[in-house]
N, C-alpha and C positions, 0 to 999 in steps of 0.2 A: 523164848527165842525160837524154839522149834515150831511153835504154832505160827509165828510170823513167817518163817521160811516156807512152811507148807502153804500158807495163804498166798504168799508171793509167787509160788510156783504154779498155782491153779490158773491165774489169768494168763500166764505165759503159755500154758498148754492150750488154753482156749484160743489165744491169738494164732498159734501154729495151726490149729484145726481150721480156723476160719480162713487162713491163708491157703491151706491145702485145698479147701473146698472151692475157693475163688479160682485157683489155678485150674482145677478140673473143669469148672463151668466155662472158662475162657478158652479151653483147648480147641473147641470148634472154630472160634474166631481166629485163633492163631494159625490154623491150617489155611485160612484164606488170605492172610496178610503177606505182603512181599517179604522175602527173606532178606536180612541184613548181611548177606554173604554172597559170594560169587556163585553162579549156577553150578550144580554138581554134575558129574559125568553121567548120572542116572537119568538126566532129563531126556525127554523124547527128542527124536531127530529134528522135528520141526522147530523146537525151541533152540536146538544147537545151531541150526542153519541161521535162524534170526540173530542169535548172539554172535556168530562168526561174522555175519554181514555187518552188524553194528560195530563189532570190535575193530573193524578196519577203519572206522571213522574216528575212533579214539586212540588209535595206535600212536598218534603223534604226541600224546601226553605221557609223561614218565610214570614209572610204577608207583612212586610215592603218591602222585595225584590220583591214580586209579585206586590205590588202597584206601585213601581218604574218602573217595566217593563211595566205594563199596561198603566201608564202615558206616556211612550215613544212610545205607539202604538202597544205593543205586544199582540197578541191573541193566546191562546193556540191552537195548531194544525195548525197554519198558519205560513207562512214564514215571516221573517223580511223584511224591506224595504218599500218604498213608495207604491209599488203595490204588496207586499207580495211575492216577487220573491226570497227571501233569503232562507237559510236552515231552516228546521223545527225542527231538532233535536239538542240538546245541544252537545257541544264538550266534549267528555269524557276525563278523565285524562289519560295521556300516561304512559305506563309502559315500555317504550323504555329504553334499556341499551346499553352502548358502543356507537359505531359509526353507528349502523344500522339506516337506514332512517325511518322517521315517517310513520306508516301505511304499512310498508313493509310486504308482505305475501310471504313466500317461498313455492314453490311447490315441491312436492316429499318427504315431511317429514310426510305424513299422517300416514303411517304404522308404526308398531313397529318392532324393530330389534331383540328382544328377546336375547339381549346380556347384561350381567350384568357388567356394567362398574364401579360400585361403589366400587368394591374390587381392584381397580388399586393400584399398589405399591406406597408407600409414596415417593414423590420426596425428594432428598437430594443433597446438594452441594458436599458432599463427594462421589466420584464415584470410583468404582472398575473396572479395566480394565482386561478383560479376553483375554489371548493370545492363539493363536494356539500352540499346542505342538511343541517343537523344531524339526526342519526338520532333519530327519535322512537320506533320500535319497541323493545321490550325485548329483551335478549339471550336467545335461546331456550335452553331447558334441554335436557338429554340426551334426554328422552322425545320432545320435539318434533322434534329434529334427526334422530333415527333414521329418520323417515319422509320426509326430504327427498331422499335420494339416489335417482337414477333410473338404471337400467342398461338399455342398449339396444345397437343395432348400432354398429360402429365409425364414427367421423367423422360423427356427426349434425350437420348444419349449419343455421344460420339463413339466411334469405334475405339478411340483411345481409352475410353472408360473400360470397355470390355477387356482390352489388353492389360490395363492396370489391375483389374479384378482377377484376371487369370494368374497374375503374379502371386496372389495370395491364396489360390485354390488349395494348396497343400495344407493350409491351416484351417480350412472350413471344418466345422464340427469339433474343433479343438478348443477346450476352455481351460486356459492356464490360470491358476490362482496364485502363481508365484510372482509377487509384485515387482521384484527387480527386473523381470522381463517385460512387464506391462504389455503383453501381447494377448489380448482376449478377442478372438475373432471367431464367432460361432453363430449359427443360425438355427432357428426352429423349423424354418421352411427353406426350400431351395432358393437360390439367388434370383431366379426369374420371377418368382412370386413376390419377392421383396421389392424388386424394381417396379413391377406393375401395380403394386398395392399403393393406394393413396393414403398418406399418413396425415391425419389431422392432429397437429401438435398443439396442445394447450399449455404453453410454456411462458412463464414470466422471466424474460431475460434481463438480468441486471447488468448494466454497463456502467462501470465506474471509471472516472477519469480524474487524475490529480491535476488540479489547477492552482496556480499561485493565488492564494487568498480564497479558494473555493474548496469545500470538502466533498462535494458530490451533490447529485440531484436525482431524486427518485421518480420524477415524472409528476403529472398533474394529480394522480391518485396515489402516488407513493408506491406503485407496483414495480417500478423499474423496468418495465417492458419496453425494450428499445424498438420493437417492431410496430409499436403504436405511433402513427404519424404525429399525434398531438404531443407525445412525450419528446420526440425529436425536436419539434418546434420549441417546446418549453425548455429543453436543454440548451438549444442554440441561444434563446433569449437570456437564459441564466448565465451562460458564458460571456455573452456580449455585455451584459449589465455588469458583470464582475471584472471585466477587462477594459472598461471604458470604450466599448465598441470595437476593439481591435482584434479580439480572438486569441487563440492559443499559439504559443511558439511550438509546442510539441504535444502530440496526443498518441497514446498507445492503447490498443484494443486487444482483448484476449477473451472474447465472449465464447461461450460454449454450453452445451447441455448433453445429457447422457444419451448415447445412441447404442446402448448395450444390445447386442444381438443383431445390429444392423450397421456394423462399423464400415463395411465395404461401400455403403451408399451414404456415408456421412456427408459427402459433398452435396448430395441432392437434398438431404434432410435439412441441412443448415444453410441453404442458398439465400434465404431471406435474411437470416441473421448476418451473413457476410455482407449482403447489400446494405443493411441498415448500419453496420459498423462503418462502411465506406461513406455512406451518406452523412452520418454523424460527424465524421472527420471533415468532410467537405463543408459542413455547416458550422463547425467550431474553430477550425484552424485558420489562422490569419495568412494573408499572402506572404510567402517566404517561409511559412511554418512547415513542420515535418510530421510524418505519420508512419506508425509501425503497427501492423496487424497480423495476428497469427491466422494462418489458413491451413487447409489440409489439401486433399487432391484438387487439382485444377484442370480437369479434363473436359467438362461440359462446355458447350458454347456460352451458356449463361455466365459461368465463372470466368472464362477467358475474356468475355466481353466486359465484365467488371474490371478486370485487370487492364484492359485496353483503355477504359475511361480514365483510370488513374494515370495511365501512361500519357494520356493527352493533357492531363491537368497539372502534373508535377514535372519539374525540370528533369529529375532522374528517378528511375524506379528499378528495384532489384527484387528477385525472389531468392531468398537466402535461408539456408538451413545451417545453423551454427553447430559447432562441434559438441556443445552441451545438449543438443537435441538427440534423442535416441534414433539411430539410423533406421531401425525397423519400422518406425511409424511414418505416417504421411504428413507430419507436421512440417510446415514451412512458414516463413515470415515474408510478407510483402513490405518492403522498406521504401518509403516515398520521401524524397528530398525536395524542399522548396516549392510550395504551392504557387502556381502561376496566378497572376491577376486575371480577372474576367472569366471566372469559372462558374458564375451563378447559373448559367443555362444548364450546365451538366448537373449541378446540385438539384435544380428543380426537376430535371428529367429523372434523376434517381428517386426523388420524392414521388413522382408520378408512378414509377415502377412499383414502389412499395404499396401505394394505394391499390394498384391493380392486383398485386399478390394477395393483399387482404381481401379484396373482392372475390378472388378465386379460391379462397381457403377451403370452402366446403363444396367445391365443384370438381369436375374432371378436367378443368381447363388450367393452364399454367403459362407463365411467361417463359419461353424457351430460349429466346435470344434478346439481348439488350443492344448488341451491335451486329449488323448483318455480317454473315461469314465472308461474303465477297469483299467487304471493306477490310476485315481482319487479314484475309489472305492477300489483299492488294498491298498491304503494308508489309512487304517481304521481310524487312528487318525485324519487326515485332513478331511476325508469324514464325520465322525460323528460330528466333531466340526462345519463343514459347515451346516449340517442339523440342529443341535441344534441352531445355530446362526440365521438361517432363520426362524425357527419355533418360537423362543422366540421373534424375531423382529416382526413377523406377529401378534403374540398374543397381544403384546403391542399396535400395530397399530390398531387392531380391537377394542380394548377397547377405544382407543383415538377417533376413528371415531364414535363409539357409544355414547361417552360422548358429542361430538359435536352435534350429532343428537338430544340428549336429551336437550341440552342447546338451540338449535334452536327452538325446540317445546315449551319449557317452559322458557319464558324470565325472570322468577323470580329467576332462578338458578344463583348462583354467586360463583366464584372460589376465595376464600380468600387467598389461599396458594401461589398464583403467586407472590404477593409482598413480602411475607416472604422468598421464595426461592431466589428471586432476591437479597435481602439484605444479605442472607446467602452466596451466591456466591461472591458478592462483598467483603464481609469481608474475606472470605477464600482466594481470589485472591489478597487481599491487594489493592483494587481499592477504592478510596473515593466515597462515595455515594452522588455525586453532579454532576450537569451538566458541561460538558466541556465548557470552555470559552477560548477565544483567549488570548494568552499571551499579556500583555500590552507592548506597544512599550517602550523600555528602552532608557534612555539617554546615549549616548556613553561615555560621560565624567564620569558620575556616575558609569557606568558599568566597565570602565577601572580602576577607583579607587577601586572598589569592588574586582576586580580580582587581581590587583598587590599590593594593600595596600600601598606600599611606592614607589614613582616614583624617581628612581635614574639613569635615562638613560642620557647618553651624546649624543649629536646630531650627531657629526661627528667622524669618526675614525682617528687615528693618521696616517699621511702620511709616508710611508716607503721611505727612501732615503739613500744615502751613509753615512750620518752622524749617523743614528740610526740602521744601518744594524746589528750591534752587538747584538741587542735585540733578534736576531734569533739564538744566539749561542747554546741554548738548542733545537736543531732541532727537536727532537722527541716529544716536547711538543706542536707542532703546527699542525693545519690543514689548508688547502687552499680551497677557493671557487672562481670560476670565476664570476665576477660581470658583469651586463649588464644594469644597470639603477640605479635610486636613491633608497636608502634603505628607506623603510616605515614600519610602524606598521599597521597590518591589524586586525580589530576587527569585529568579526561576532556576530550579535545579533539574528541570526535565519534566514534561507532561504536567501533571497536577501538583507537583511538589513546588509550591510557591510560598514564599515567606515575606513578611512585611516588617519594616522598622520605622519608627516615627522620627528618627534622626536625633533623638535625645540620648544623652549619656545616662546610664551605661548602655552598651550595645546589646540589645535584646531582640532577637528575631522571633516573630510569632507566625505560626502556620496560618495561612489564609483559609479560614473555615467558611462553610456555607456559601461557597463561591465556585461556580463551574467554569473553569478557565484552564487552558493548557498553554504552556510556554516552553520553548526549547531551553536546554540547560545553558548555563553560563550567560544568563541575561540579567541585566541590572538596569532598572528604570526609575525615574523620579515621576511619581504619579499622584493622583487623587482617586479615592473611591467615592463616586458621586451617585446619588439616587436620581435617575432620569425619569421624567414624567412624560406621558403621552395622553393628550386629551384633557378635558376639564370635568369637574363635578364628579358624580358617582361613577361615570364610565372611565374615569382616569386610571391608567395602568402605570405601575411603578416597577423599575428594574434597576438593580445595582450594576454599575459599569465602571470600568477602569479608564480613566482619562490620563493620557501620558503628557507630562509637562516637559520632560527632557529625557535624553538617553545617555547612558554611560557605557554599557557593554551590551552588544546585540549578538546573541548566540556565539559568544567567544570573541567577537570583534570589538576591540576597545575604540570608542568613538569620542572619548572625552576631549581630545585635543582638536577636534574638528570645529569649524565655525558653527555657531548656534543654528543658523539657517540650514546648514548641511546636516546637522544632527537631527533636526526636525524632519527633513526630507527622508533621511535613512530610517527614522522611526516610523514614518508613514508607510514606507515600503515593507518594513518588518511587520507592522500591524496588519497590513493587507494580506501578508503571507500567512499569518497565524489565525486570522479571523475566520469564522465559520458561519457565514450568514444563513446557510441552509439548516443550521442547528438552532432552532428557537430555544432549546433548553440551555444553551451556553450563555454565560454572561458576556456582554459585548466589551470590546476593548477599542478605544479610539484615541487619536492624537488630538490634543487641544488645537483650536484655531488660534493662529498667531497674527497679531496686528502690529503695524508700525505705530509708534507713539504719535507721530504727526497725523495719523489717520484714525484717531480715537473716536471720532464721530460715528464711524461704522459700528462700533460696539454698542453705542447707545440706541442706535436704530433697531438692534436686535433685542432690546429690553422691552418687556411688556408686563402689565399687571394681570395675573391670572388667578383664578380660584382653584385652590387645591383641596384635597379631601380633609386635610388636617387644619385648614385655615378658618374653620367655622363660618364659611361663606364670605369671608373678607378676602379681597384680591391681594396677592403677594407678588413681589418683584420676581420675574422669571427671565431667563436668558434662553433664547431658542437657537439651537445649533443648526448644522447644515442639513440634517436629516429630519427636521421638524420635531425632534425630541427636545424638551426643555428641562432645565433644572433651576433650582433656587441659587442664585449667585451669592458668594460670600465676600467677593471683592475682586480686585484687579492686581495680578502680578506684573511688575514692571522690571524687565531684565535688561541689564547693560551688556551689550554684545561686542563692544569695542574696547580693547585693552589700552590703558594709559601707557605712554603719553599720546597715543593716537586718538583722533576723534573724526567724526564724519561731518561734512559741511556741504552746502549747496552753492555752486557757482552761478551767479546771476548772468554772467556774460556768456557762459557756454551752456547754461541750463542743464548742468549735470552735477551729480553728487561725486565727491572725491574725498580722499583720506588726507588728513592734515596732522603733522607731528608738532605738538605744542612746544617741544623742547628744541628740535632742530629746524623748525619752520619748513620742513620738507612737505611737499604735497604730491599726490599721485592719484591717478584714476584706478590703477590696479590695486588689488588687495594686498597690503603688506603683510608678510607672515607674522610680524610682531604685533599686528593689530587684532589678531584673532583671540577672543576671550575664551579660554577653555571652560569646561564644565564647572570646575571648582570656583573660578572667578565669577562666573554668572550666578552660581548658587550663593556665594557669600555676599555679593553686592546687590542681590535682588531686593526690591522694595515691594511692599504690599499695601495697597489702598483698601482698607476695610470698608465695605458698604454696610455699616451697622446702622442702628436706629439714629435718626437725625441727619444722616448723610443723604442729600437729595441728588439722585442720578436719573430720575424719571420725572417728567412734568406733572404727573398725577400725584406725586408724593407731597403731602402737606406738612408733615412734621419735619421741621428743619432746625438743626442746631447751628447757629451762625459761627460757632467756634470750630466746626469741623469742615473739612474740605468738601465742596460740592462739585458737581459736574461743571458748572459755569466757572468756578475758580480754576480748575485744572485746564479747561479748554482755553480760557483767557490767557493763562501763562504760556501755553504752547504756541498760540497764534501770535503773541506779541513778544516772543523771545527774540532779541536781536542777534543772538549768537548762532541761530540755526542756518544763517546764510552768510556768505562772504562774497563780496563783489569781485 
């Protein structure tokens, strides 16, 4: 036991010796470390002065806090850290507001502007629009317009421009990256050099316009450059082709490009873009249509002249800055109501101006005036309104800039009215004050039940044969549609969320796969998926298309109780609105052509024998539609559109069709409400004449089954039916 005790004492002595030696070796380092205690009275006078000066900064803290800091090694006037390398000053409380970075110091705001911005007008959601006086001059003809254009040196300016630019001089060389302000006005060179410098802009301006039934047009090369004359012509043709030659009811333009560093001459840099937007409107808007375009400063004779041309061509014109537009910027909107007829000469004149600007693009020449100043000044109503509009706009902008200047200098300023005016606007516009959320994905089965309420659809039509041909005795009650595939129900839940159901029990909706089509939500259609063909032989192209047979619900509008003809008309408008002919990657959607039963011969004229890729060189029966695309017909749907006991007949004496009630013997030329067959009646009572093997519907068909209905059988029944006319 003694040996063990002695052995255990030896390591302890060694450890004490090692610890003692380590303490001695570190003594020099300890002399240079900051002491974890308050400074002693033996410190030199310089240290005492520094400590006393620093202690005044920390006298606001209580003694407990000071003791805790001293215990952690803090000495007043010295930095934190093992070697005192940290900061010596406390971190002050930040007064930062908004999204400005901590410690940001903005240069250029030291001076005063001497502008009283506090008397700015009170903002309101209710806005009044001031219109130019109604235009009294007549629209000039081509001979008069050809003498209006003035060509001169680049960047010819009115004195009003210099006045407007001086309003912003206090912000030159200031570059604010605080996005809520959106005020970035800075130059690398002085203003004079910027104005005198010729800017060659190589910009592809994309001008998009929403058109009913049109998704947009990118120009002949797809570059979307609105300043290319050929693109404007292509867009005009595209619009006219898509609107049956009538043009647009409304067009809105918001073209622009970056002018960073040259914001004060944005009007000059974007003059051709402004012209081309006006020209496109004149090319695409129908008489009586409207046009809205975003503009900026309107000081130069060129810009004022363009406004004057619109003033001549539209019934009313306004320069309007809405409350939602930041008052510190130059943004304004020209609002044009009701295009006058007979403005082709002005449109062609604008087209000529654009050609001239493109010609001068790489020279020191420019179009400085599009309307002579003496003509503008001679129209005193227009001229005075333009001056008043520019002056009032500048006055508001000056106050807004001064307000931003004050808010940047004094970070304690706060604008409480912004939230109030937002709520006021939303209430006035009827927009809910909540964040937009993505619509939840609907269950197709639940949505179908919600739309139709009661499901009373039969899956298959009645086959037309020689035994039930007498169902067609009231010939005028029926319409015909050429079929090309299986009849389906198409349910649109928004965009590409589209489902199909074959009409058979049980109710099972399937996602429409491998099909590029978009439909608005709450849409229910009776359709066929048809493979359309174009051309013959090896060059033949195929594409799957949706052919609409009937409509039930169109974007939430229930049309089932409408007359069949009206449902088809509404479906055609709907299809025209959702079709995108400029998107060749999209699958087409079309409404079936509808024929009267008594005009069935028109259908057989459209039937041809054509060779398809899969026919092995043998011609097959094809039906050619309105756009020269054809498909292989499967038969003919025959739909009864008049509800019993009503029927339609033809009066030989008056040479008119009329409605006749078989029970009450009542007759009328007007459409009786009870005679309209709703969708479910048309769907349940429909007949289908299958053009299968042995059915002869084309003269070149040789395989004929005498037991099956042929074209001659049906036409003979229709033409010799004694009940289709009443004396």
